[in-house]
N, C-alpha and C positions, 0 to 999 in steps of 0.2 A: 337699263335703257341706254340707247345710243342717241346722242344729241349732236346737232349741227349748229354752230354759232356763226352768225353773219354780222360782223361788227367792224367798222373801220378804225376804231380806236383800240390799240392793242392793250392798253391798261384796263379799259372798260371790259374788254373780252376776258382778260385774266381774272378780274374781279368776279365777273359773272360765272366763270368756270368754278371758282372757289365756292361761290354761293350754291351752285348746283350740287357740288360734291357734299356740301353740308346736308342737303336734303336727300341725296341719293348716294349712299356709300358705294354702290355698284355702278355708278355713272361711267359711261364710256363716251368718247367724243369722236364722231365719224369724220369731222373736219372743222376747219376754221377758215372763213373767207372774209376778205376785207372790201370787196367791191362787187358791183353788179356783174361785170364781165367775168371775174374770177368765180363767182357763184354759178353763173350759167355754164361755164366750162366744167365745174365740179359736178353739177347735176346732170349734164349731158354725157358724162363719161362714167365708167364703172366706179362705184363707190360702195362703202359699207351701208347696210340698211340704216335708215334714220327713223327714229320713233317720234322725235319732236325737234322742231327748229326754233331757235331764238334769233330773231331778225331785227336789226336796226333798220330804220326806214331811210334815213339820209346817209348814203354811202359816198365813198370818195369820187365815184364817177357817175352819180345819179341817184334816183329814187328807186328803192328796192322793188316797187311794184312792176318795174320793167322785167324783173326776173320771171314773173308769172306769165308774161307775154311771150317769153322766149324759151321756156322750158315747160315740161309737164310736171310741175311741182304739186304732188298730191299729198305731201306730208302736212300734218297740222302745224300751225305756226303761232308762236307767241311773239307779238311785235313789242319792241322796246325802243322808245324814242323820247326826245326832249320836247316834242311838240304834240299837242292834242288835236291838231287840225286834220289829221289823216285817219281819224277813228272810223268814219263811215267807209272810206275807201278800203281800210283794213278788213272790215267785215264783209266785203264783197269777195274776198278770196278765202284762203284756208285758215282764217284766224280763230284761235281758241281764246285768246285774251290780248289785251292792249295795255302795256305798262309804261308809265312815264318815268323818265330818269330824274333823280337817282332812284334806283330800284332797291327797296328794302327787302330784308329776308322774309318778312311777313307777306308782302305783296307777291313775292316770287313763289312762296309756298302755296298761297291761295291759287295762283295761276296754274301751277303744276298739278295741284289736287283737282282743279277743275278739269284739266286735260285727262287725268286718270279716271275721273267719274264718267267720261264718255267712253263706255266700254264696247261700243260697236259703231260701225260706220253710219248707221241710220241716226243714232243719237248725235253724232258729230254733225252730220248734215242738217239735222233738225235745229241744232243750236245755231248754226250759221244763218239759217233761214229766219229763226226767231230773232236773233240780235239785229240782223239787217232790217227786219220789219219794225222792230222797236225803235230803231233810229229814224224810221220814216212813219212814225205812228199817226201823223196827221193825214196820211194818205189812205187810211182804212175807209172802206166804203160804208156810208151811214144809211143807205137806202137802196132798195132794188125795185124794179118795175116788172110786173108780170101781166101778160095779156090773156084773158079768158074770153073767148068769143070776140065780141066787139068792145069789151070793156078792158080798161087798164087799171091795175091796182098798184098802189105804192106801199111797200112793206119796209118799215124801218128795221135796220139790222138789230137794234136792241129788242125787237119783238120776235126775233127768230130763235127757235130752239135747236135747229140743226138743218143739215142739207143731206140729200142722198141722191144717188144716181140709179136710174132704172134703165138699163141699156145706155143709149146716148142722151136720154132726157134727164135733166137735173131739176130737183124740186127743193124748195125751201119750205120748212114747216113753221107756221106761225104759232106763237104761244097761245095758251088758253083754249082756243077752239080747234087746234090741230089741223087747221086748213092748210092744204099744200098748194104751192104755186110753182108753175114752171118758170125757170129763169134761164137767161141766155148766157150762162157762164159754166165752164167746166169746173170740176172739183179741184183740178190742179191749179187753175187760175185763182179760185177762191182761196185755196190754202196758201199759195205762194205770195199773193199780192193784196187781196181785198179784205181779209178778215183779221181781226185783232187776235194774235196768238195767245194772249193771256186768257181769252174767253173761249176760243174755238180750237178743236183738235180733230185732226183726221184720224179716225181709229182704224180704218181699213181702206181698201181701194174704192169703196162706194159710199162712204158715209163720213160726215163731219158733225160733231156734236158740241153743244154749249155746256160748259162745265157746271152750270147751275141746274141742269136737268138730270144729273147723275145722283141717284139716291142710294145706290149700293153697287159694290164691285165684288164679283165672285170669280174664283178660279174656274177655268174652263179647260176642256181637253186640249192636248197638244200645246201646253204652256201658254194658252191664250187667256184672255179675261172676258167675262160676260158683264155688261153694264146693265143695270136695272134703271130704266127710264119710264117710270109710271105715268108721267104726264104726256108721253108721246105714244101715238098709235102708229106703229111701224109695220110694214109687211114682212119684216124679218127681224131676227135677234141682233142686238147691238154688240158685236164681238170685236175686241181689240186684237188685231192680227199679231201673230207671234213676233214678227220683226219690228213691230211698233210698241211692244209692251214696255221695254226699257225707257224709251223716250216719253211714253205716256206717263209712267211713274214720275219721271223727272218733271214733266209738265205739271202734274198734280202738286208736287212739292216746291215749286218755284215761289 
């Protein structure tokens, strides 16, 4: 793998390079930058492919988050810093992990293994979404309001088995009686901001399910998965789309 190290202390950079080589005998280094401006120049010009970036947060000429504002940095990043105050900001960008100095061999190994476990782009993006939401866990929505005719109903999130879209209409399904209620939120909004990712997962473009409702998982055609949800009466089968299978398995194992 090719690594890029962004670190303003040369001794720290050399130590990190040595630690990486212990983990990866075939490690190659695409570059070494010491400042925000140097990194921007490096990324905006031709350079070797980068598989993983190790980035210090406080550099000689500023905070490394400025790099993301001035480049199209789409490589996964492991942040290394002496401060923990930037954790939330780190997870808003391409962060795989956040390590505090001094970095031990064990912590570094775990961070690299975490990166390697994200074997496709969807898994990586799902992880970023998950960790950002976990850091904002108090913001999860705990109730929804639905109007049927002239009546309004309050449905607690803890009472919901899942959500699905039928065209542009989104329904939530209430536990026990399988009553469905129209809600004024898109699945994208529910997935990205409103639901606890420990409990809910979007299995395809039109359905989000609660983990407690899955009784059995079966292999399905075209490398997909079929979920058995005996408590839910759905107008279609609950199928995990092929591009979401890997992240779904990771979600189950977290």
